[in-house]
C-alpha positions as CSV (number, residue, x, y, z in Angstrom):
1,M,-33.1,86.9,34.8
2,K,-36.5,87.5,36.4
3,T,-37.6,83.9,35.4
4,F,-34.3,82.5,36.7
5,L,-34.8,84.3,40.1
6,I,-38.4,83.1,40.3
7,L,-37.4,79.4,39.6
8,T,-34.6,79.6,42.1
9,K,-36.8,81.1,44.8
10,R,-39.4,78.5,44.1
11,N,-36.9,75.6,44.5
12,V,-35.4,77.0,47.8
13,K,-38.9,77.5,49.2
14,L,-40.0,74.0,48.3
15,F,-36.8,72.5,49.9
16,F,-37.3,74.3,53.2
17,K,-41.1,73.6,53.0
18,D,-40.4,69.8,52.7
19,K,-39.7,69.0,56.3
20,G,-38.4,65.5,55.5
21,M,-35.7,66.8,53.1
22,F,-34.8,69.8,55.3
23,F,-34.5,68.0,58.6
24,T,-32.6,65.1,57.1
25,S,-30.1,67.6,55.6
26,L,-29.9,69.6,58.8
27,I,-29.5,66.7,61.2
28,T,-26.9,64.9,59.2
29,P,-23.9,67.1,60.4
30,A,-25.2,67.0,64.0
31,I,-25.4,63.2,63.9
32,L,-21.9,62.9,62.4
33,L,-20.5,65.2,65.1
34,V,-21.9,63.0,67.9
35,L,-20.8,59.8,66.2
36,Y,-17.3,61.1,65.4
37,A,-16.8,62.5,68.9
38,T,-18.0,59.2,70.4
39,F,-16.4,56.6,68.3
40,L,-13.5,58.2,66.3
41,G,-12.2,60.6,68.9
42,N,-10.0,57.9,70.6
43,V,-8.9,56.5,67.2
44,Y,-7.7,60.0,66.1
45,R,-6.0,60.5,69.5
46,D,-4.1,57.2,69.3
47,S,-3.1,57.9,65.7
48,F,-1.7,61.3,66.7
49,T,0.1,60.2,69.8
50,S,1.8,57.3,68.0
51,N,3.6,59.7,65.7
52,L,5.1,61.7,68.6
53,P,8.6,61.0,69.9
54,E,8.6,58.7,72.9
55,Y,10.4,61.3,75.0
56,F,7.9,64.1,74.2
57,T,4.6,64.8,76.0
58,L,2.0,67.4,75.2
59,S,-0.8,68.9,77.3
60,E,-4.2,67.4,77.1
61,D,-5.6,70.8,75.8
62,L,-3.3,70.6,72.8
63,I,-4.2,66.9,72.1
64,D,-7.9,67.7,72.5
65,G,-7.7,70.7,70.2
66,L,-6.0,68.6,67.5
67,V,-8.5,65.8,67.8
68,A,-11.4,68.2,67.7
69,S,-10.0,70.0,64.7
70,Q,-9.6,66.7,62.8
71,L,-13.1,65.7,63.8
72,I,-14.8,68.8,62.4
73,S,-12.7,68.7,59.2
74,S,-14.0,65.2,58.6
75,I,-17.6,66.2,59.3
76,L,-17.6,69.3,57.2
77,A,-15.8,67.6,54.3
78,V,-18.5,64.9,54.2
79,S,-21.5,67.2,54.9
80,C,-20.7,69.6,52.0
81,V,-21.4,66.8,49.5
82,T,-24.0,64.6,51.3
83,V,-26.2,67.6,52.2
84,A,-25.9,68.8,48.6
85,F,-27.4,65.5,47.4
86,C,-30.2,65.8,49.9
87,S,-30.9,69.4,48.8
88,N,-30.8,68.4,45.2
89,F,-33.4,65.6,45.4
90,L,-36.0,68.3,44.6
91,M,-34.9,68.0,41.0
92,V,-35.7,64.3,41.0
93,Q,-39.0,64.8,42.8
94,D,-40.0,67.3,40.0
95,K,-39.4,64.5,37.6
96,V,-41.4,62.0,39.7
97,N,-44.5,64.3,40.0
98,G,-44.3,65.5,36.4
99,T,-43.5,69.2,37.2
100,V,-40.3,69.2,35.1
101,K,-42.3,68.2,32.0
102,D,-44.5,71.3,32.3
103,L,-41.3,73.4,32.8
104,R,-39.6,71.9,29.7
105,I,-42.5,72.6,27.3
106,S,-42.6,76.2,28.5
107,P,-40.5,78.9,26.9
108,V,-38.0,78.6,29.8
109,K,-34.5,77.8,28.4
110,P,-33.1,74.4,29.5
111,S,-29.8,76.1,30.6
112,L,-31.9,78.5,32.8
113,L,-33.9,75.7,34.3
114,S,-30.8,73.6,35.0
115,M,-29.0,76.5,36.6
116,S,-32.0,77.4,38.8
117,Y,-31.8,73.9,40.3
118,Y,-28.0,74.2,40.8
119,I,-28.1,77.7,42.4
120,S,-31.1,76.8,44.7
121,T,-29.4,73.6,45.8
122,M,-26.1,75.6,46.4
123,I,-28.0,78.2,48.5
124,S,-29.8,75.6,50.6
125,T,-26.6,73.5,51.1
126,L,-24.5,76.6,52.0
127,L,-27.1,77.7,54.7
128,I,-27.0,74.2,56.3
129,C,-23.2,73.8,56.0
130,F,-22.4,77.2,57.4
131,A,-24.8,76.4,60.3
132,A,-23.0,73.1,60.8
133,A,-19.7,75.0,60.7
134,S,-20.9,77.3,63.5
135,V,-21.8,74.3,65.6
136,C,-18.4,72.6,64.9
137,L,-16.5,75.8,65.8
138,I,-18.3,76.0,69.1
139,Y,-17.3,72.4,69.7
140,V,-13.7,73.3,69.0
141,S,-13.8,76.3,71.3
142,F,-14.8,74.0,74.2
143,S,-12.2,71.4,73.2
144,G,-9.2,73.6,72.5
145,W,-9.2,76.7,70.3
146,Y,-6.1,77.5,68.3
147,M,-7.5,78.9,65.1
148,T,-6.9,82.4,63.8
149,V,-9.4,84.6,62.0
150,S,-7.7,83.9,58.7
151,D,-8.0,80.1,59.4
152,V,-11.8,80.5,60.0
153,L,-12.2,82.6,56.8
154,F,-10.2,80.1,54.7
155,L,-12.3,77.3,56.2
156,L,-15.5,79.1,55.1
157,L,-14.0,79.5,51.6
158,D,-13.1,75.8,51.6
159,I,-16.7,74.9,52.6
160,F,-18.0,77.2,49.8
161,L,-15.9,75.5,47.1
162,L,-16.7,72.0,48.4
163,V,-20.4,72.9,48.3
164,L,-20.0,74.0,44.7
165,F,-18.4,70.7,44.0
166,G,-21.0,68.7,45.9
167,T,-23.8,70.5,44.2
168,A,-22.3,70.0,40.7
169,L,-21.7,66.3,41.4
170,S,-25.2,65.8,42.7
171,S,-26.7,67.7,39.8
172,I,-25.1,65.5,37.1
173,I,-25.8,62.3,39.0
174,N,-29.4,63.3,39.8
175,F,-30.0,64.2,36.2
176,F,-30.1,60.5,35.4
177,L,-32.5,59.6,38.3
178,S,-36.3,59.6,37.9
179,T,-37.8,57.5,40.8
180,Q,-38.0,57.7,44.6
181,G,-36.3,54.3,44.8
182,Q,-33.3,55.6,42.9
183,I,-33.2,58.7,45.2
184,S,-33.0,56.4,48.3
185,A,-30.4,54.1,46.7
186,V,-28.1,57.0,45.6
187,G,-28.5,58.8,48.9
188,T,-27.5,55.6,50.8
189,I,-24.5,55.0,48.6
190,I,-23.2,58.6,48.8
191,S,-23.7,58.7,52.6
192,A,-21.9,55.5,53.1
193,G,-19.1,55.7,50.5
194,Y,-18.1,59.3,49.9
195,G,-16.4,59.7,53.3
196,F,-14.0,56.9,52.4
197,L,-13.4,58.2,48.9
198,C,-12.4,61.7,50.0
199,G,-10.4,60.5,53.0
200,A,-12.7,61.9,55.7
201,Y,-13.4,58.7,57.6
202,M,-9.9,57.3,57.2
203,P,-6.8,59.3,56.0
204,I,-5.8,58.3,52.4
205,S,-2.3,57.9,53.8
206,S,-3.5,54.7,55.6
207,F,-4.6,53.0,52.3
208,S,-2.4,51.0,50.0
209,N,-0.2,52.7,47.5
210,G,-2.4,51.7,44.6
211,L,-5.5,53.0,46.2
212,Q,-3.8,56.2,47.2
213,K,-2.8,56.8,43.6
214,A,-6.3,56.1,42.4
215,L,-8.0,58.4,45.0
216,S,-5.5,61.2,44.0
217,F,-7.6,61.6,40.9
218,F,-10.7,62.3,42.9
219,P,-11.3,66.1,43.4
220,G,-13.1,65.6,46.7
221,T,-9.8,64.5,48.4
222,Y,-8.3,67.9,47.8
223,G,-11.3,69.6,49.3
224,T,-11.0,67.5,52.4
225,S,-7.3,68.3,52.6
226,L,-7.9,72.0,52.3
227,I,-10.5,71.9,55.2
228,R,-8.1,69.8,57.3
229,N,-5.2,72.2,56.8
230,H,-7.2,75.3,57.7
231,S,-8.9,73.7,60.7
232,M,-5.7,72.2,62.1
233,R,-3.0,74.7,61.1
234,G,-3.2,76.7,64.3
235,V,-2.9,73.7,66.7
236,L,-0.1,72.1,64.6
237,N,1.8,75.4,64.8
238,E,1.3,75.5,68.5
239,I,2.6,71.9,68.8
240,Q,5.7,72.8,66.9
241,N,6.2,75.9,69.1
242,Q,6.1,73.5,72.1
243,G,9.3,71.9,70.7
244,V,8.2,69.1,68.5
245,P,10.7,68.9,65.5
246,S,9.4,70.1,62.1
247,E,10.2,66.6,60.7
248,V,7.7,65.1,63.1
249,I,5.1,67.8,62.3
250,E,5.5,67.0,58.6
251,K,5.0,63.3,59.4
252,I,1.8,64.1,61.3
253,K,0.6,66.2,58.3
254,D,1.3,63.3,56.0
255,S,-0.6,60.9,58.2
256,L,-3.6,63.3,58.5
257,D,-3.7,64.1,54.7
258,C,-2.8,67.7,55.3
259,N,-0.1,66.9,52.8
260,L,-1.3,65.2,49.7
261,Y,0.9,63.7,47.0
262,F,0.1,63.0,43.4
263,F,2.4,60.1,42.3
264,G,5.0,61.2,44.8
265,N,4.8,65.0,44.1
266,K,3.4,67.2,46.9
267,V,0.2,69.0,45.8
268,E,0.3,72.7,46.8
269,F,-2.7,74.7,48.1
270,S,-2.9,76.7,44.9
271,A,-3.1,73.5,42.9
272,M,-5.9,72.1,45.2
273,Y,-8.0,75.2,44.6
274,I,-7.4,75.1,40.9
275,I,-8.4,71.4,40.8
276,L,-11.7,72.1,42.6
277,T,-12.5,75.2,40.5
278,V,-11.8,73.5,37.2
279,T,-13.7,70.3,38.2
280,V,-16.8,72.4,39.2
281,T,-16.7,74.3,36.0
282,V,-16.4,71.2,33.8
283,I,-19.2,69.4,35.7
284,I,-21.6,72.3,35.5
285,A,-20.9,72.7,31.8
286,A,-21.6,69.0,31.2
287,Y,-24.8,69.3,33.3
288,I,-26.1,72.2,31.3
289,L,-25.3,70.5,28.0
290,L,-27.1,67.4,29.1
291,N,-30.2,69.5,29.9
292,I,-30.0,71.3,26.5
293,F,-29.6,67.9,24.7
294,K,-32.6,66.5,26.5
295,K,-34.7,69.6,25.7
296,N,-33.9,69.3,22.0
297,K,-34.6,65.6,22.0
298,V,-38.0,66.2,23.6
């Protein structure tokens, strides 16, 4: 345990000491917030208002609150994974500079070494994502606050689970990387593509039926849906209290991916949490086994 703590502490220190990795990870959510608010705000607003009955009007505060909640849910859903990849590049850098070879020929168990990378990445990513969540919540408070304390707590839980998923996913992918060029390529691909795969940039409901069914197998979509539900629940309830029929509210939830369907069957919250938890467990187990196999092979 002492060795594990030393390795984990060493990895966290090196991450925050590397100004390039740290500031890249830290600034990503801030850049996304500016870009989303600037370019996607009106798109989200038009998408929402188009689902309202023609005879019904809502206050600007409610609309602004809904748009802001959708914006931050998209930002946090993407950041939990992309930041994890940035934080986990330390594992690849240790391969590049040869540090990992020294660690593998030492008495340190491969499972211990692999988990030290995982836990240190998780800690670094959580610190950044919780800081990003604080900024996002401040933004929502200025735009239109309708969240309850339980909404915020569940949102933090969703972030925690999605960070676990992002860290596990980055660990098993980064296991196969060994050069700086590969780091850059994977970082670019994840940053550009993950937001579409998980439904953060565009709701999955706007895709074709075939693509919707394909993406329903991707665990990240359920993490995005959980964050959407807990960031938007309060404002959607207030909209319903203003007199919007429940059928219209459900239609809005469908269009925003608050409701997800697996081959026509609605996926409940409990099932989403189970999917994320099981996925993280399986990926971590595979990641540890890969490290053990490589150690034995060496």
